[in-house]
C-alpha positions in Angstrom: 81.3 100.3 105.8 81.5 99.7 101.9 79.5 98.0 99.7 80.3 94.5 99.4 80.4 94.5 95.5 82.6 92.9 93.8 85.4 95.2 91.2 86.3 93.2 88.2 90.6 92.0 88.2 92.3 94.7 88.4 96.4 94.1 87.3 96.3 95.7 91.5 93.9 92.6 92.4 95.6 90.0 90.2 99.1 90.7 92.5 97.6 90.9 95.6 95.6 87.2 95.3 99.5 86.1 93.1 101.3 87.0 96.3 97.5 86.0 98.6 97.4 88.5 100.6 94.7 89.5 101.9 92.0 92.5 101.2 89.0 93.4 101.5 87.3 96.1 98.2 85.6 99.4 98.6 84.1 100.4 96.2 82.7 104.2 95.4 82.0 106.8 92.9 84.2 108.2 91.7 84.5 111.9 91.4 87.3 113.7 89.2 89.8 115.9 91.5 88.1 114.1 94.8 91.1 112.3 95.8 91.4 110.7 99.8 89.9 112.9 101.6 86.7 112.1 99.1 86.4 108.7 99.6 87.3 109.1 103.0 84.8 110.6 103.3 81.6 108.8 101.6 83.2 104.9 102.9 83.0 107.0 106.3 87.2 105.7 106.7 89.9 109.0 108.2 91.7 110.0 105.3 94.8 109.9 107.4 93.9 105.8 106.4 93.9 106.6 103.3 97.0 106.3 101.0 97.7 108.1 98.0 99.3 106.5 95.1 101.6 109.4 93.6 103.7 108.9 91.2 107.0 111.7 91.1 110.7 111.6 89.6 113.6 112.2 90.6 115.9 115.4 88.5 117.0 112.7 86.4 113.3 111.9 85.4 113.7 108.4 86.8 110.5 107.3 88.1 109.7 106.6 91.4 106.4 105.8 93.9 105.5 108.0 97.4 102.4 106.7 99.7 101.2 109.4 101.8 98.4 109.8 104.7 95.1 111.4 102.2 94.9 114.0 104.6 98.9 114.4 104.0 101.0 116.6 100.5 104.6 115.3 100.2 107.2 117.9 101.2 109.4 117.2 98.4 113.1 119.3 100.2 112.6 116.4 102.3 112.0 113.2 100.2 115.0 114.3 98.1 116.8 115.0 100.8 116.4 111.3 102.6 116.5 109.6 99.2 119.4 111.3 98.1 117.8 112.9 95.3 118.8 116.8 94.4 115.3 117.3 93.7 111.6 115.6 93.2 108.3 116.7 91.8 105.2 114.9 90.6 105.0 114.0 87.2 103.0 114.9 85.1 99.3 113.3 84.5 100.5 111.5 81.1 104.3 111.1 82.3 102.6 109.1 86.0 99.8 107.5 83.5 103.1 106.0 80.9 105.4 104.4 84.4 102.5 103.1 86.7 99.7 101.5 83.4 96.8 103.3 85.1 95.1 106.4 84.9 95.3 109.2 87.0 93.2 109.0 90.2 93.5 105.3 90.0 96.9 104.9 90.7 97.6 101.4 92.0 101.5 101.0 93.5 100.4 97.2 93.1 100.8 95.7 89.7 102.9 98.6 88.1 103.2 98.2 84.5 107.7 99.9 85.2 109.4 98.3 88.6 110.3 101.3 90.6 111.4 102.4 94.0 108.7 103.0 96.1 108.5 105.0 99.3 106.2 105.3 101.7 105.3 108.1 104.8 106.9 105.7 108.4 104.1 106.8 110.1 101.7 105.1 108.4 103.6 102.1 109.1 101.3 101.6 112.0 98.4 102.0 111.2 96.8 99.3 111.5 94.9 98.8 108.3 94.6 101.0 104.6 93.0 102.1 102.2 95.2 102.3 99.0 93.9 102.6 95.2 93.4 98.9 94.1 93.5 100.0 90.2 90.4 102.0 89.5 89.2 104.8 89.8 86.7 104.6 92.2 88.3 101.8 93.7 89.7 101.0 97.3 91.4 97.6 98.5 91.6 97.9 102.4 95.0 95.6 104.0 97.3 95.7 106.1 100.7 98.1 105.2 102.6 96.1 105.8 102.1 94.6 102.8 103.3 97.2 101.5 107.2 96.8 102.6 107.0 93.0 102.0 105.6 92.6 98.7 106.6 95.9 96.9 110.4 97.0 99.3 108.7 100.2 100.2 111.4 101.9 102.3 109.6 104.5 104.9 110.5 108.3 104.8 109.6 111.7 107.2 108.3 113.7 104.1 104.3 114.7 105.2 103.4 117.9 105.8 99.9 118.5 106.5 97.4 120.2 103.0 97.8 123.4 105.9 101.1 124.3 105.0 
């Protein structure tokens, strides 16, 4: 499955360790614009179980985090309706980095620079185990999806679209 290389501490792993969360480390060769599809392929995982961390913003430019299956995309219209926003859109990469404290492609929902509301596609919570970014490009951590609810207060939403939509 994954190499047993230890990756140096990140704000995300520090947060997980402080909360005594059991997680596995999954380093891989990062590919710019490869996304969850690439990491899933390299690590031998189904992209549905590799979770993307997306930094978005509402109509007032207030940031929020969306956790989505690697094999799906976010319906911003459905998300906005469910969270009571007029609109939601992805943040520009430099804005996302400023909010999260991470480089795009290495954004973890754990150990964020700013406190932001976190929304999780509800079907992710039905999975027994997920891979999610560990706070560095080319580094995922494996854990139970319920950790996102316990640690982040992630609120379930239903806003997934297939990548073909």
